[in-house]
C-alpha positions in Angstrom: 6.1 22.6 -22.8 6.9 25.1 -25.5 3.6 26.9 -26.6 3.3 30.1 -28.5 0.7 32.3 -27.1 -1.1 34.4 -30.1 -3.3 36.7 -29.9 -4.4 39.1 -32.9 -5.5 42.5 -31.0 -4.7 45.0 -33.9 -7.1 43.6 -36.2 -9.9 43.8 -33.5 -8.9 47.1 -32.7 -8.2 48.0 -36.0 -12.2 49.2 -36.2 -12.6 50.9 -33.0 -12.9 55.0 -34.2 -13.1 56.8 -30.6 -13.6 60.2 -31.7 -13.9 61.9 -35.3 -11.1 64.2 -36.3 -12.1 67.2 -34.4 -11.8 64.8 -31.2 -15.6 64.6 -31.4 -17.6 61.5 -31.9 -18.2 61.3 -35.8 -22.0 61.5 -36.2 -23.7 57.6 -37.0 -19.9 55.8 -35.4 -21.2 55.3 -32.4 -22.8 51.8 -33.3 -19.5 51.4 -35.2 -17.6 52.3 -32.0 -19.8 49.9 -29.8 -19.3 47.5 -32.5 -15.9 47.4 -32.6 -15.1 47.6 -28.7 -17.5 44.8 -28.0 -14.9 43.2 -30.5 -11.6 44.3 -29.0 -13.5 42.8 -25.6 -14.2 39.8 -26.6 -10.6 39.1 -28.5 -9.7 40.9 -24.8 -10.9 38.5 -23.2 -10.2 35.4 -25.2 -6.5 36.6 -24.8 -6.9 36.4 -21.3 -8.5 32.7 -21.2 -5.1 31.1 -23.2 -3.1 33.1 -20.9 -5.0 31.6 -17.7 -5.2 28.4 -19.5 -1.0 28.9 -19.8 -0.9 29.2 -16.4 -2.8 26.6 -15.4 -0.8 24.2 -17.4 2.3 25.6 -16.5 1.4 25.5 -12.9 0.3 22.1 -13.0 3.4 20.7 -15.0 6.2 23.0 -12.2 3.7 20.8 -9.5 4.4 17.6 -11.2 8.4 18.6 -11.5 8.4 19.9 -7.6 7.1 17.0 -6.4 9.4 14.3 -8.2 12.4 16.4 -6.8 10.8 15.7 -3.3 10.7 12.5 -3.7 14.0 12.1 -5.4 15.6 14.3 -2.5 13.5 12.3 -0.4 14.9 9.3 -1.4 18.9 10.2 -1.3 18.1 11.2 2.6 16.8 7.6 3.8 19.8 6.1 1.5 22.5 8.7 3.0 20.8 7.6 6.6 20.6 4.0 5.6 24.0 3.6 4.7 25.4 5.2 7.3 23.8 2.7 9.8 21.5 5.7 11.1 18.3 3.2 10.6 16.1 1.1 13.1 15.1 -2.2 11.1 12.6 -2.6 14.3 10.0 -0.1 13.9 9.8 -0.9 9.7 9.4 -4.3 10.8 6.6 -3.1 13.0 4.7 -1.2 10.5 4.8 -3.8 8.1 3.3 -6.5 10.4 0.4 -4.1 11.4 -0.2 -4.0 7.9 0.1 -7.5 6.9 -2.8 -10.0 6.6 -3.9 -12.2 9.9 -1.3 -14.8 10.8 0.2 -17.7 13.1 3.3 -18.2 11.0 5.4 -15.4 10.2 8.6 -15.4 8.4 10.4 -11.8 7.9 13.0 -11.7 5.2 15.6 -8.3 5.8 19.0 -8.0 4.0 21.7 -9.5 5.7 23.4 -7.1 7.7 19.7 -5.4 8.8 18.9 -8.7 9.9 21.7 -9.2 12.5 20.8 -6.1 14.3 16.9 -7.1 14.3 18.3 -10.8 16.1 20.1 -8.3 18.4 16.9 -6.2 19.0 15.0 -9.5 19.6 17.3 -11.1 21.6 18.3 -8.5 23.6 14.5 -7.5 24.6 11.8 -9.0 26.4 8.7 -8.7 24.3 10.8 -7.3 21.7 8.6 -6.4 18.5 10.7 -9.4 16.2 11.6 -11.8 19.3 9.0 -14.4 17.9 9.3 -14.3 14.5 11.5 -16.4 12.1 14.2 -14.3 10.5 15.8 -14.9 7.3 18.5 -13.1 5.2 17.4 -11.8 1.9 19.8 -10.1 -0.1 17.6 -9.1 -2.5 16.7 -6.2 0.0 17.9 -2.9 0.3 19.3 -2.3 4.1 16.2 -0.7 5.9 13.5 -2.8 3.9 11.4 -6.1 4.3 9.4 -8.4 3.4 7.0 -9.6 5.7 5.3 -13.5 4.5 2.3 -15.5 6.1 0.5 -17.9 4.5 -2.5 -15.0 4.1 -0.4 -12.7 1.8 2.7 -10.5 1.7 3.7 -7.3 2.4 6.4 -5.9 0.9 8.4 -2.6 2.7 10.7 -1.2 0.3 11.8 2.5 0.3 10.9 2.7 -3.6 7.2 1.4 -3.1 7.0 3.8 -0.4 8.6 6.9 -2.1 6.2 5.7 -4.8 3.1 5.4 -2.8 4.3 8.9 -0.9 4.1 10.7 -4.8 0.7 9.2 -5.6 -1.0 10.2 -2.2 0.4 13.8 -2.5 -0.5 14.2 -6.2 -4.0 12.9 -5.4 -5.0 13.0 -1.8 -8.2 10.4 -2.6 -5.8 7.7 -3.8 -5.8 4.5 -1.6 
């Protein structure tokens, strides 16, 4: 975003003569001085407005870059945690189920590696959130992601989608 900011102040200031040769205002020059000062003031106000506009544009661009950087960092941290196996699939599925439409038959698609952990969670805990669900392996899903499928609709809980939603929300808090 290279923009040039050019303000022609010398031309506006050249017409300003603040004093006569002896240091006092020259007779008849008072109106000319006022007009020159008014032009100089107008030029300075225009320059200040241009600087303010440029500052706002730079700040907006920096904000976008910082937001992108924060989302990229979050994506990398989440990816490292998932690859290291430091994630629990059950809360992810539980949140996707909460967002899913009313349902009777529910199929939860999981990454094959997460499927084993989810089946253990459902069998190992009476009343676990995954106990009464049909779990299915889906190699197209990354670790820590799931798709909840019901007759009424589908909810996808994918990392990239959630980070994109987070970015939109951070950019515009009014976004649903």
